[in-house]
C-alpha positions in Angstrom: 0.0 0.0 0.0 2.9 2.4 0.8 4.3 1.8 -2.7 0.9 2.6 -4.3 0.5 5.6 -2.1 3.9 7.0 -3.3 3.5 6.0 -6.9 -0.1 7.2 -7.4 -0.3 9.9 -4.8 -3.6 8.5 -3.2 -4.6 8.3 0.4 -5.4 4.9 2.0 -7.4 4.1 5.1 -6.9 0.8 6.9 -9.6 -0.5 9.2 -10.9 -3.7 10.7 -13.8 -5.5 9.1 -16.2 -4.3 11.9 -15.0 -0.7 11.5 -15.5 -0.9 7.7 -19.0 -2.3 8.2 -19.9 0.4 10.7 -18.3 3.4 9.1 -18.7 2.6 5.3 -21.6 0.1 5.5 -19.8 -2.5 3.4 -18.9 -6.1 3.8 -15.2 -6.8 4.4 -13.7 -10.3 4.8 -12.6 -11.2 8.3 -10.1 -13.8 6.9 -8.8 -12.3 3.6 -7.3 -8.9 2.8 -10.0 -6.7 1.2 -9.3 -3.7 -1.0 -12.2 -1.4 -1.4 -12.1 1.8 -3.5 -14.8 4.3 -2.4 -15.8 7.7 -3.6 -18.2 9.2 -1.2 -20.8 6.5 -0.5 -20.2 4.7 -3.8 -18.1 1.6 -4.1 -16.0 2.0 -7.3 -14.1 -1.3 -7.0 -13.4 -4.2 -4.6 -10.9 -7.0 -4.5 -10.7 -9.8 -1.9 -7.6 -11.9 -1.4 -3.9 -11.7 -1.8 -3.4 -10.0 -5.1 -0.1 -9.0 -6.8 0.7 -5.3 -6.6 0.3 -4.8 -10.3 -3.3 -6.0 -10.1 -4.1 -3.7 -7.2 -2.5 -0.8 -9.2 -4.6 -1.6 -12.3 -7.8 -1.8 -10.2 -7.0 1.6 -8.6 -6.0 3.3 -11.9 -9.2 2.0 -13.5 -11.3 3.3 -10.7 -9.7 6.8 -10.7 
């Protein structure tokens, strides 16, 4: 995430599954890493599991 932050200049928020459910009203896996891209209340993209950095970067670039 730090590499993506530096490379793309975006901010990331990390939170627990229960915090995500409460604050963003979204489902987040309790057992797998979950990457959710939000803009306001809208979910732009979501990925669950251990993905290569290039796939996360592609997902983020597409959502922006």
